[in-house]
Gaussian input, Z-matrix of N, CA and C with variables (Angstrom, degrees):
# hf/3-21g

backbone

0 1
 N
 C     1     B1
 C     2     B2     1     A1
 N     3     B3     2     A2     1     D1
 C     4     B4     3     A3     2     D2
 C     5     B5     4     A4     3     D3
 N     6     B6     5     A5     4     D4
 C     7     B7     6     A6     5     D5
 C     8     B8     7     A7     6     D6
 N     9     B9     8     A8     7     D7
 C    10    B10     9     A9     8     D8
 C    11    B11    10    A10     9     D9
 N    12    B12    11    A11    10    D10
 C    13    B13    12    A12    11    D11
 C    14    B14    13    A13    12    D12
 N    15    B15    14    A14    13    D13
 C    16    B16    15    A15    14    D14
 C    17    B17    16    A16    15    D15
 N    18    B18    17    A17    16    D16
 C    19    B19    18    A18    17    D17
 C    20    B20    19    A19    18    D18
 N    21    B21    20    A20    19    D19
 C    22    B22    21    A21    20    D20
 C    23    B23    22    A22    21    D21
 N    24    B24    23    A23    22    D22
 C    25    B25    24    A24    23    D23
 C    26    B26    25    A25    24    D24
 N    27    B27    26    A26    25    D25
 C    28    B28    27    A27    26    D26
 C    29    B29    28    A28    27    D27
 N    30    B30    29    A29    28    D28
 C    31    B31    30    A30    29    D29
 C    32    B32    31    A31    30    D30
 N    33    B33    32    A32    31    D31
 C    34    B34    33    A33    32    D32
 C    35    B35    34    A34    33    D33
 N    36    B36    35    A35    34    D34
 C    37    B37    36    A36    35    D35
 C    38    B38    37    A37    36    D36
 N    39    B39    38    A38    37    D37
 C    40    B40    39    A39    38    D38
 C    41    B41    40    A40    39    D39
 N    42    B42    41    A41    40    D40
 C    43    B43    42    A42    41    D41
 C    44    B44    43    A43    42    D42
 N    45    B45    44    A44    43    D43
 C    46    B46    45    A45    44    D44
 C    47    B47    46    A46    45    D45
 N    48    B48    47    A47    46    D46
 C    49    B49    48    A48    47    D47
 C    50    B50    49    A49    48    D48
 N    51    B51    50    A50    49    D49
 C    52    B52    51    A51    50    D50
 C    53    B53    52    A52    51    D51
 N    54    B54    53    A53    52    D52
 C    55    B55    54    A54    53    D53
 C    56    B56    55    A55    54    D54
 N    57    B57    56    A56    55    D55
 C    58    B58    57    A57    56    D56
 C    59    B59    58    A58    57    D57
 N    60    B60    59    A59    58    D58
 C    61    B61    60    A60    59    D59
 C    62    B62    61    A61    60    D60
 N    63    B63    62    A62    61    D61
 C    64    B64    63    A63    62    D62
 C    65    B65    64    A64    63    D63
 N    66    B66    65    A65    64    D64
 C    67    B67    66    A66    65    D65
 C    68    B68    67    A67    66    D66
 N    69    B69    68    A68    67    D67
 C    70    B70    69    A69    68    D68
 C    71    B71    70    A70    69    D69
 N    72    B72    71    A71    70    D70
 C    73    B73    72    A72    71    D71
 C    74    B74    73    A73    72    D72
 N    75    B75    74    A74    73    D73
 C    76    B76    75    A75    74    D74
 C    77    B77    76    A76    75    D75
 N    78    B78    77    A77    76    D76
 C    79    B79    78    A78    77    D77
 C    80    B80    79    A79    78    D78
 N    81    B81    80    A80    79    D79
 C    82    B82    81    A81    80    D80
 C    83    B83    82    A82    81    D81
 N    84    B84    83    A83    82    D82
 C    85    B85    84    A84    83    D83
 C    86    B86    85    A85    84    D84
 N    87    B87    86    A86    85    D85
 C    88    B88    87    A87    86    D86
 C    89    B89    88    A88    87    D87
 N    90    B90    89    A89    88    D88
 C    91    B91    90    A90    89    D89
 C    92    B92    91    A91    90    D90
 N    93    B93    92    A92    91    D91
 C    94    B94    93    A93    92    D92
 C    95    B95    94    A94    93    D93
 N    96    B96    95    A95    94    D94
 C    97    B97    96    A96    95    D95
 C    98    B98    97    A97    96    D96
 N    99    B99    98    A98    97    D97
 C   100   B100    99    A99    98    D98
 C   101   B101   100   A100    99    D99
 N   102   B102   101   A101   100   D100
 C   103   B103   102   A102   101   D101
 C   104   B104   103   A103   102   D102
 N   105   B105   104   A104   103   D103
 C   106   B106   105   A105   104   D104
 C   107   B107   106   A106   105   D105
 N   108   B108   107   A107   106   D106
 C   109   B109   108   A108   107   D107
 C   110   B110   109   A109   108   D108
 N   111   B111   110   A110   109   D109
 C   112   B112   111   A111   110   D110
 C   113   B113   112   A112   111   D111
 N   114   B114   113   A113   112   D112
 C   115   B115   114   A114   113   D113
 C   116   B116   115   A115   114   D114
 N   117   B117   116   A116   115   D115
 C   118   B118   117   A117   116   D116
 C   119   B119   118   A118   117   D117
 N   120   B120   119   A119   118   D118
 C   121   B121   120   A120   119   D119
 C   122   B122   121   A121   120   D120
 N   123   B123   122   A122   121   D121
 C   124   B124   123   A123   122   D122
 C   125   B125   124   A124   123   D123
 N   126   B126   125   A125   124   D124
 C   127   B127   126   A126   125   D125
 C   128   B128   127   A127   126   D126
 N   129   B129   128   A128   127   D127
 C   130   B130   129   A129   128   D128
 C   131   B131   130   A130   129   D129
 N   132   B132   131   A131   130   D130
 C   133   B133   132   A132   131   D131
 C   134   B134   133   A133   132   D132
 N   135   B135   134   A134   133   D133
 C   136   B136   135   A135   134   D134
 C   137   B137   136   A136   135   D135
 N   138   B138   137   A137   136   D136
 C   139   B139   138   A138   137   D137
 C   140   B140   139   A139   138   D138
 N   141   B141   140   A140   139   D139
 C   142   B142   141   A141   140   D140
 C   143   B143   142   A142   141   D141
 N   144   B144   143   A143   142   D142
 C   145   B145   144   A144   143   D143
 C   146   B146   145   A145   144   D144
 N   147   B147   146   A146   145   D145
 C   148   B148   147   A147   146   D146
 C   149   B149   148   A148   147   D147
 N   150   B150   149   A149   148   D148
 C   151   B151   150   A150   149   D149
 C   152   B152   151   A151   150   D150
 N   153   B153   152   A152   151   D151
 C   154   B154   153   A153   152   D152
 C   155   B155   154   A154   153   D153
 N   156   B156   155   A155   154   D154
 C   157   B157   156   A156   155   D155
 C   158   B158   157   A157   156   D156
 N   159   B159   158   A158   157   D157
 C   160   B160   159   A159   158   D158
 C   161   B161   160   A160   159   D159
 N   162   B162   161   A161   160   D160
 C   163   B163   162   A162   161   D161
 C   164   B164   163   A163   162   D162
 N   165   B165   164   A164   163   D163
 C   166   B166   165   A165   164   D164
 C   167   B167   166   A166   165   D165
 N   168   B168   167   A167   166   D166
 C   169   B169   168   A168   167   D167
 C   170   B170   169   A169   168   D168
 N   171   B171   170   A170   169   D169
 C   172   B172   171   A171   170   D170
 C   173   B173   172   A172   171   D171
 N   174   B174   173   A173   172   D172
 C   175   B175   174   A174   173   D173
 C   176   B176   175   A175   174   D174
 N   177   B177   176   A176   175   D175
 C   178   B178   177   A177   176   D176
 C   179   B179   178   A178   177   D177
 N   180   B180   179   A179   178   D178
 C   181   B181   180   A180   179   D179
 C   182   B182   181   A181   180   D180
 N   183   B183   182   A182   181   D181
 C   184   B184   183   A183   182   D182
 C   185   B185   184   A184   183   D183
 N   186   B186   185   A185   184   D184
 C   187   B187   186   A186   185   D185
 C   188   B188   187   A187   186   D186
 N   189   B189   188   A188   187   D187
 C   190   B190   189   A189   188   D188
 C   191   B191   190   A190   189   D189
 N   192   B192   191   A191   190   D190
 C   193   B193   192   A192   191   D191
 C   194   B194   193   A193   192   D192
 N   195   B195   194   A194   193   D193
 C   196   B196   195   A195   194   D194
 C   197   B197   196   A196   195   D195
 N   198   B198   197   A197   196   D196
 C   199   B199   198   A198   197   D197
 C   200   B200   199   A199   198   D198
 N   201   B201   200   A200   199   D199
 C   202   B202   201   A201   200   D200
 C   203   B203   202   A202   201   D201
 N   204   B204   203   A203   202   D202
 C   205   B205   204   A204   203   D203
 C   206   B206   205   A205   204   D204
 N   207   B207   206   A206   205   D205
 C   208   B208   207   A207   206   D206
 C   209   B209   208   A208   207   D207
 N   210   B210   209   A209   208   D208
 C   211   B211   210   A210   209   D209
 C   212   B212   211   A211   210   D210
 N   213   B213   212   A212   211   D211
 C   214   B214   213   A213   212   D212
 C   215   B215   214   A214   213   D213
 N   216   B216   215   A215   214   D214
 C   217   B217   216   A216   215   D215
 C   218   B218   217   A217   216   D216
 N   219   B219   218   A218   217   D217
 C   220   B220   219   A219   218   D218
 C   221   B221   220   A220   219   D219
 N   222   B222   221   A221   220   D220
 C   223   B223   222   A222   221   D221
 C   224   B224   223   A223   222   D222
 N   225   B225   224   A224   223   D223
 C   226   B226   225   A225   224   D224
 C   227   B227   226   A226   225   D225
 N   228   B228   227   A227   226   D226
 C   229   B229   228   A228   227   D227
 C   230   B230   229   A229   228   D228
 N   231   B231   230   A230   229   D229
 C   232   B232   231   A231   230   D230
 C   233   B233   232   A232   231   D231
 N   234   B234   233   A233   232   D232
 C   235   B235   234   A234   233   D233
 C   236   B236   235   A235   234   D234
 N   237   B237   236   A236   235   D235
 C   238   B238   237   A237   236   D236
 C   239   B239   238   A238   237   D237
 N   240   B240   239   A239   238   D238
 C   241   B241   240   A240   239   D239
 C   242   B242   241   A241   240   D240
 N   243   B243   242   A242   241   D241
 C   244   B244   243   A243   242   D242
 C   245   B245   244   A244   243   D243
 N   246   B246   245   A245   244   D244
 C   247   B247   246   A246   245   D245
 C   248   B248   247   A247   246   D246
 N   249   B249   248   A248   247   D247
 C   250   B250   249   A249   248   D248
 C   251   B251   250   A250   249   D249
 N   252   B252   251   A251   250   D250
 C   253   B253   252   A252   251   D251
 C   254   B254   253   A253   252   D252
 N   255   B255   254   A254   253   D253
 C   256   B256   255   A255   254   D254
 C   257   B257   256   A256   255   D255
 N   258   B258   257   A257   256   D256
 C   259   B259   258   A258   257   D257
 C   260   B260   259   A259   258   D258
 N   261   B261   260   A260   259   D259
 C   262   B262   261   A261   260   D260
 C   263   B263   262   A262   261   D261
 N   264   B264   263   A263   262   D262
 C   265   B265   264   A264   263   D263
 C   266   B266   265   A265   264   D264
 N   267   B267   266   A266   265   D265
 C   268   B268   267   A267   266   D266
 C   269   B269   268   A268   267   D267

   B1=1.4487
   B2=1.5273
   B3=1.3172
   B4=1.4600
   B5=1.5357
   B6=1.3333
   B7=1.4641
   B8=1.5300
   B9=1.3138
   B10=1.4628
   B11=1.5176
   B12=1.3187
   B13=1.4621
   B14=1.5272
   B15=1.3402
   B16=1.4617
   B17=1.5276
   B18=1.3281
   B19=1.4685
   B20=1.5327
   B21=1.3262
   B22=1.4673
   B23=1.5252
   B24=1.3168
   B25=1.4624
   B26=1.5267
   B27=1.3248
   B28=1.4630
   B29=1.5267
   B30=1.3158
   B31=1.4614
   B32=1.5249
   B33=1.3158
   B34=1.4610
   B35=1.5240
   B36=1.3310
   B37=1.4703
   B38=1.5167
   B39=1.3389
   B40=1.4650
   B41=1.5270
   B42=1.3106
   B43=1.4510
   B44=1.5216
   B45=1.3352
   B46=1.4652
   B47=1.5212
   B48=1.3136
   B49=1.4619
   B50=1.5275
   B51=1.3195
   B52=1.4651
   B53=1.5238
   B54=1.3394
   B55=1.4693
   B56=1.5229
   B57=1.3332
   B58=1.4686
   B59=1.5249
   B60=1.3196
   B61=1.4624
   B62=1.5268
   B63=1.3372
   B64=1.4656
   B65=1.5218
   B66=1.3300
   B67=1.4662
   B68=1.5205
   B69=1.3289
   B70=1.4730
   B71=1.5248
   B72=1.3129
   B73=1.4661
   B74=1.5225
   B75=1.3267
   B76=1.4618
   B77=1.5214
   B78=1.3375
   B79=1.4683
   B80=1.5283
   B81=1.3326
   B82=1.4633
   B83=1.5199
   B84=1.3304
   B85=1.4650
   B86=1.5259
   B87=1.3226
   B88=1.4650
   B89=1.5222
   B90=1.3321
   B91=1.4602
   B92=1.5216
   B93=1.3195
   B94=1.4715
   B95=1.5290
   B96=1.3230
   B97=1.4679
   B98=1.5191
   B99=1.3203
   B100=1.4660
   B101=1.5237
   B102=1.3279
   B103=1.4649
   B104=1.5284
   B105=1.3256
   B106=1.4604
   B107=1.5203
   B108=1.3282
   B109=1.4588
   B110=1.5129
   B111=1.3284
   B112=1.4680
   B113=1.5277
   B114=1.3376
   B115=1.4697
   B116=1.5262
   B117=1.3376
   B118=1.4587
   B119=1.5225
   B120=1.3204
   B121=1.4584
   B122=1.5232
   B123=1.3299
   B124=1.4615
   B125=1.5215
   B126=1.3363
   B127=1.4649
   B128=1.5138
   B129=1.3022
   B130=1.4612
   B131=1.5257
   B132=1.3316
   B133=1.4560
   B134=1.5312
   B135=1.3219
   B136=1.4565
   B137=1.5163
   B138=1.3302
   B139=1.4651
   B140=1.5107
   B141=1.3367
   B142=1.4526
   B143=1.5121
   B144=1.3218
   B145=1.4566
   B146=1.5205
   B147=1.3301
   B148=1.4552
   B149=1.5249
   B150=1.3254
   B151=1.4583
   B152=1.5250
   B153=1.3281
   B154=1.4607
   B155=1.5192
   B156=1.3246
   B157=1.4562
   B158=1.5259
   B159=1.3184
   B160=1.4522
   B161=1.5262
   B162=1.3162
   B163=1.4609
   B164=1.5247
   B165=1.3223
   B166=1.4679
   B167=1.5328
   B168=1.3097
   B169=1.4701
   B170=1.5275
   B171=1.3066
   B172=1.4680
   B173=1.5162
   B174=1.3089
   B175=1.4584
   B176=1.5221
   B177=1.3088
   B178=1.4574
   B179=1.5146
   B180=1.3091
   B181=1.4483
   B182=1.5250
   B183=1.3263
   B184=1.4604
   B185=1.5236
   B186=1.3417
   B187=1.4608
   B188=1.5269
   B189=1.3138
   B190=1.4656
   B191=1.5245
   B192=1.3508
   B193=1.4629
   B194=1.5193
   B195=1.3260
   B196=1.4545
   B197=1.5279
   B198=1.3239
   B199=1.4591
   B200=1.5331
   B201=1.3495
   B202=1.4565
   B203=1.5267
   B204=1.3476
   B205=1.4643
   B206=1.5247
   B207=1.3211
   B208=1.4542
   B209=1.5297
   B210=1.3215
   B211=1.4565
   B212=1.5204
   B213=1.3276
   B214=1.4600
   B215=1.5272
   B216=1.3304
   B217=1.4611
   B218=1.5282
   B219=1.3315
   B220=1.4682
   B221=1.5139
   B222=1.3236
   B223=1.4543
   B224=1.5202
   B225=1.3271
   B226=1.4598
   B227=1.5259
   B228=1.3397
   B229=1.4663
   B230=1.5277
   B231=1.3198
   B232=1.4555
   B233=1.5281
   B234=1.3324
   B235=1.4589
   B236=1.5109
   B237=1.3394
   B238=1.4605
   B239=1.5228
   B240=1.3072
   B241=1.4613
   B242=1.5222
   B243=1.3367
   B244=1.4590
   B245=1.5231
   B246=1.3266
   B247=1.4652
   B248=1.5277
   B249=1.3184
   B250=1.4661
   B251=1.5355
   B252=1.3385
   B253=1.4665
   B254=1.5226
   B255=1.3213
   B256=1.4699
   B257=1.5154
   B258=1.3496
   B259=1.4614
   B260=1.5365
   B261=1.3232
   B262=1.4651
   B263=1.5240
   B264=1.3160
   B265=1.4645
   B266=1.5314
   B267=1.3071
   B268=1.4723
   B269=1.4886
   A1=108.12
   A2=116.50
   A3=119.99
   A4=109.83
   A5=116.48
   A6=119.99
   A7=111.92
   A8=117.68
   A9=120.89
   A10=112.31
   A11=116.30
   A12=120.74
   A13=111.17
   A14=116.06
   A15=120.75
   A16=110.81
   A17=117.21
   A18=121.62
   A19=109.59
   A20=117.15
   A21=120.91
   A22=111.36
   A23=117.07
   A24=122.53
   A25=110.78
   A26=116.38
   A27=120.47
   A28=110.83
   A29=117.35
   A30=121.05
   A31=111.05
   A32=116.56
   A33=121.12
   A34=111.36
   A35=116.79
   A36=121.92
   A37=112.46
   A38=117.16
   A39=121.19
   A40=113.36
   A41=118.26
   A42=121.55
   A43=112.70
   A44=116.22
   A45=121.56
   A46=109.08
   A47=115.21
   A48=118.96
   A49=109.98
   A50=115.17
   A51=120.30
   A52=110.69
   A53=117.12
   A54=121.21
   A55=110.48
   A56=116.80
   A57=120.69
   A58=110.99
   A59=117.49
   A60=121.49
   A61=110.38
   A62=116.37
   A63=119.80
   A64=110.89
   A65=118.10
   A66=121.63
   A67=110.96
   A68=116.41
   A69=120.74
   A70=110.15
   A71=116.96
   A72=121.16
   A73=110.49
   A74=117.05
   A75=120.74
   A76=112.00
   A77=117.47
   A78=120.84
   A79=109.89
   A80=116.65
   A81=119.90
   A82=111.52
   A83=117.47
   A84=119.69
   A85=111.73
   A86=117.62
   A87=119.10
   A88=111.11
   A89=117.97
   A90=121.40
   A91=111.58
   A92=116.87
   A93=120.11
   A94=109.82
   A95=117.44
   A96=121.38
   A97=110.45
   A98=116.85
   A99=121.49
   A100=111.14
   A101=116.99
   A102=120.95
   A103=111.23
   A104=117.24
   A105=120.10
   A106=110.71
   A107=117.34
   A108=121.12
   A109=112.05
   A110=116.58
   A111=122.35
   A112=111.62
   A113=117.05
   A114=124.54
   A115=112.72
   A116=117.62
   A117=122.34
   A118=109.49
   A119=116.65
   A120=121.36
   A121=109.21
   A122=116.81
   A123=122.54
   A124=106.72
   A125=116.23
   A126=121.15
   A127=109.99
   A128=116.00
   A129=123.00
   A130=106.49
   A131=116.23
   A132=121.60
   A133=110.01
   A134=115.22
   A135=121.84
   A136=113.39
   A137=117.51
   A138=120.87
   A139=111.07
   A140=116.87
   A141=120.25
   A142=112.26
   A143=115.25
   A144=122.08
   A145=110.18
   A146=115.01
   A147=122.06
   A148=107.18
   A149=116.99
   A150=120.65
   A151=109.29
   A152=114.73
   A153=121.25
   A154=107.46
   A155=117.08
   A156=121.44
   A157=109.09
   A158=115.74
   A159=121.73
   A160=108.73
   A161=116.47
   A162=122.11
   A163=106.43
   A164=118.05
   A165=120.07
   A166=113.11
   A167=115.39
   A168=120.99
   A169=109.01
   A170=115.38
   A171=119.70
   A172=109.43
   A173=115.99
   A174=118.89
   A175=108.35
   A176=115.44
   A177=121.98
   A178=109.65
   A179=116.81
   A180=120.51
   A181=109.18
   A182=115.87
   A183=121.34
   A184=106.95
   A185=118.06
   A186=119.88
   A187=113.51
   A188=117.66
   A189=119.88
   A190=111.82
   A191=116.77
   A192=119.97
   A193=113.58
   A194=116.82
   A195=120.21
   A196=112.59
   A197=117.20
   A198=122.40
   A199=110.08
   A200=115.93
   A201=121.66
   A202=108.53
   A203=115.73
   A204=121.18
   A205=109.28
   A206=117.06
   A207=122.21
   A208=108.79
   A209=115.94
   A210=121.94
   A211=106.73
   A212=116.47
   A213=122.09
   A214=111.85
   A215=115.58
   A216=121.51
   A217=108.13
   A218=115.31
   A219=119.04
   A220=109.97
   A221=115.03
   A222=121.77
   A223=108.46
   A224=116.31
   A225=122.29
   A226=109.47
   A227=118.99
   A228=119.51
   A229=109.84
   A230=115.54
   A231=120.76
   A232=108.61
   A233=116.97
   A234=122.25
   A235=108.54
   A236=115.93
   A237=120.95
   A238=107.42
   A239=116.96
   A240=123.25
   A241=110.56
   A242=116.61
   A243=123.03
   A244=111.29
   A245=115.47
   A246=120.96
   A247=112.46
   A248=118.46
   A249=120.94
   A250=110.86
   A251=117.35
   A252=121.16
   A253=110.46
   A254=117.01
   A255=120.29
   A256=110.62
   A257=115.58
   A258=119.83
   A259=111.60
   A260=117.41
   A261=120.61
   A262=111.98
   A263=117.16
   A264=121.78
   A265=110.77
   A266=116.94
   A267=120.17
   A268=112.99
   D1=123.70
   D2=178.13
   D3=-90.04
   D4=-179.32
   D5=-175.14
   D6=-60.99
   D7=-43.31
   D8=179.53
   D9=-61.06
   D10=-43.95
   D11=178.22
   D12=-65.82
   D13=-37.36
   D14=178.44
   D15=-66.33
   D16=-39.84
   D17=176.50
   D18=-60.38
   D19=-46.34
   D20=177.74
   D21=-61.05
   D22=-40.61
   D23=179.90
   D24=-61.86
   D25=-48.90
   D26=-179.74
   D27=-65.06
   D28=-44.12
   D29=179.80
   D30=-59.21
   D31=-41.97
   D32=179.57
   D33=-68.61
   D34=-46.49
   D35=-178.69
   D36=-62.69
   D37=-39.36
   D38=-174.93
   D39=-97.26
   D40=-6.44
   D41=-179.83
   D42=67.90
   D43=35.72
   D44=179.15
   D45=-115.67
   D46=175.54
   D47=177.55
   D48=-79.31
   D49=161.91
   D50=177.89
   D51=-65.20
   D52=-33.69
   D53=179.28
   D54=-63.80
   D55=-44.77
   D56=178.61
   D57=-64.96
   D58=-41.63
   D59=179.25
   D60=-63.04
   D61=-41.61
   D62=179.24
   D63=-65.05
   D64=-39.03
   D65=177.77
   D66=-61.06
   D67=-42.58
   D68=179.63
   D69=-62.11
   D70=-46.30
   D71=179.96
   D72=-63.11
   D73=-44.62
   D74=-179.15
   D75=-64.39
   D76=-41.17
   D77=178.51
   D78=-64.98
   D79=-43.33
   D80=179.46
   D81=-61.54
   D82=-51.28
   D83=-176.28
   D84=-66.04
   D85=-41.62
   D86=-179.91
   D87=-67.61
   D88=-33.90
   D89=177.89
   D90=-67.85
   D91=-42.42
   D92=177.94
   D93=-65.04
   D94=-43.44
   D95=178.98
   D96=-61.51
   D97=-43.98
   D98=179.77
   D99=-63.16
   D100=-45.54
   D101=179.82
   D102=-62.95
   D103=-43.50
   D104=179.10
   D105=-66.42
   D106=-34.11
   D107=176.15
   D108=-63.16
   D109=-27.60
   D110=177.08
   D111=-92.53
   D112=11.11
   D113=179.66
   D114=64.21
   D115=29.23
   D116=177.05
   D117=-97.85
   D118=145.11
   D119=175.60
   D120=-87.92
   D121=147.86
   D122=176.20
   D123=-123.07
   D124=116.48
   D125=-179.15
   D126=-116.11
   D127=125.89
   D128=175.95
   D129=-117.19
   D130=103.33
   D131=-174.45
   D132=-53.34
   D133=129.24
   D134=179.76
   D135=88.95
   D136=-30.75
   D137=-179.54
   D138=-91.35
   D139=-55.72
   D140=179.48
   D141=158.79
   D142=-177.69
   D143=-177.97
   D144=-128.76
   D145=133.54
   D146=173.68
   D147=-101.58
   D148=135.64
   D149=178.01
   D150=-149.77
   D151=174.57
   D152=178.15
   D153=-122.52
   D154=130.06
   D155=175.93
   D156=-119.05
   D157=150.82
   D158=179.48
   D159=-90.64
   D160=124.04
   D161=175.95
   D162=-98.49
   D163=117.40
   D164=-176.32
   D165=-68.25
   D166=159.78
   D167=176.36
   D168=-63.95
   D169=150.05
   D170=178.92
   D171=-154.98
   D172=167.06
   D173=175.72
   D174=-98.00
   D175=146.80
   D176=179.13
   D177=-135.25
   D178=-172.22
   D179=-177.93
   D180=-133.10
   D181=131.76
   D182=175.69
   D183=-72.45
   D184=117.22
   D185=-176.29
   D186=-66.06
   D187=-25.24
   D188=-178.73
   D189=-76.24
   D190=-39.13
   D191=-175.21
   D192=-110.20
   D193=-18.52
   D194=-176.65
   D195=81.49
   D196=-0.14
   D197=-177.62
   D198=-73.11
   D199=139.50
   D200=177.67
   D201=-76.07
   D202=132.35
   D203=178.79
   D204=-127.37
   D205=158.88
   D206=176.16
   D207=-97.29
   D208=129.49
   D209=176.84
   D210=-103.04
   D211=124.05
   D212=-174.93
   D213=-69.02
   D214=154.92
   D215=173.68
   D216=-67.06
   D217=151.70
   D218=-179.02
   D219=-156.70
   D220=163.00
   D221=173.42
   D222=-91.40
   D223=134.76
   D224=-176.47
   D225=-119.85
   D226=123.71
   D227=174.08
   D228=-69.10
   D229=147.09
   D230=-175.78
   D231=-139.28
   D232=144.12
   D233=176.47
   D234=-128.09
   D235=126.15
   D236=176.24
   D237=-111.18
   D238=123.81
   D239=-175.37
   D240=-70.82
   D241=137.28
   D242=176.40
   D243=-81.98
   D244=162.50
   D245=-175.35
   D246=-64.07
   D247=-41.15
   D248=-179.39
   D249=-61.92
   D250=-39.35
   D251=177.57
   D252=-68.32
   D253=-41.37
   D254=177.42
   D255=-58.56
   D256=-45.72
   D257=-178.10
   D258=-65.63
   D259=-35.05
   D260=-179.25
   D261=-68.78
   D262=-29.76
   D263=-177.24
   D264=-82.89
   D265=-32.20
   D266=-177.69
   D267=-79.28

């Protein structure tokens, strides 16, 4: 399901317009992105938790040349699934 299909799904389920559904999705995603950018965790009980973890620097290999390269440390977004979501999928 892509974003457009998801907007239609929410609008139909909640009996709202597609514009209102899109606003809700946009506010949610931008808020989670903003919070993670500030290194804050976002936990939605039953759904899951969004967090940021630090991936340390490491050496890797260029597959085309075989040359060893250094891969810089970076922050990685992470999502841990909540129990209610796990149960709904199984």
